[in-house]
N, C-alpha and C positions, 0 to 999 in steps of 0.2 A: 624231108623225112626226119632228119635229126631234130629239127625244131619240134615236131609233133611228139617224138620220143621224150624230149626234155619236158614238154608240157605235161605229158602223161605222168612222168615220174614226179614232177613237182606237185601234182594233184593226188596221184594214187598213193604215194608213200605217206604223206601226212594223214590222208583219210584212213589208211590201214593202221597207222600208228595211233590215231585218236580212237578208232574203234577198239583196238587192243587195250588202250588205257581205260576206256569205259568198261571193258570186261573185267578189269582188275580192281576197280574202285567202287565202293558202295556209295551211291548217291551221284551227285553232279560233279563233273570235272571242273567246271568253271573256266577261267582264263589261263591261269598260270601253268598247269601241266602241258596243255597244247602249245602255249607260247614257248616253253622250254624245249619241247620236242622240235618245233620248227626252227628255233634258233640254233640248237646244238646240231641238228641235222644239216642245216645250211652251212654252219661253221665247219663241220667235218668235210663237206663237199668242197668248200673253198680251200681248205688246207690241203686236201688231196690234189686239187687242181694245181696249186702252187708248188707243193713239194714233189709230187710224183710226176705229174704230166709236164709241168713247165721246167722245173729244175733238173729232175732226173732224166726224163726222156728227151725233152727238147734241147736242154743246154748241155747235157752230159753224153747221153747215148747217141742222140741225133740220128734216128732211123731215116732212111732215104725218103720215105713218103712224107716226112715232116719238113723236108728241106725244099724250098722253092727252087725251080730250075734256074741256074745262073747265079745263085747266091751261095753255093757251096764254099765252105772255108771262111766265110765272113766272121770277123771277131764278135759281132753282135749276137751271134748264136750262143756264145758262152757268157753273156752278160746276165748274171743272176740278179743283180740289183734292178735291172729293167723290169723284170716280172714283179718284184716287190713294189716298185714305184707305180706300176699300173694298178696294183691292188689298193694303193693309198695315194690317189692323185690329189693335187692341191688345186684350189683352196678347200674343196669339199671332198672328203673320201667316200664318195657315194657307193663304191662296191662294199666297203665295210659297213656302211649304214644299211645296206640291203639285208645284212644278216639278221639284225634284230627286227628289221621291217618285215621280213618274211615270217619271223616268229609272231609278230603282232597280227599278221594276216591269218596265220593258222589258228592262233589263240582266239582272235576275234570271231572267226568263222565258226569255230567249235562252240564258243559261248553263244553266238547268235542262234545256231541250230538247236542247242539245248534249250534256250529260252523260248524259241518258237514252237518246239515240239513238246514242251512241258516236261 
């Protein structure tokens, strides 16, 4: 169910954003404004995940529902650097590359739809 919600948000939010941009611009949007919308939106989501969900909730507050049974009190729960390392793995930081990649997907899709519909 959560996967379906994520898919819906990753499709519905850029569609609504691009439609709103089209209503504010005379003429065609092209590639760059939807690219910026997708990139900034995914960057904001990534930073929210790291700073609020991972560091604040998971590492600092640690609500009971986020702790696996039998692992209470483990020092790894306080390891802020672990969450940053997961975001930038070596040798290829694919989670960070996904941010502009999503922008390319949103911008390319908007450009393609504009081109095909005239």
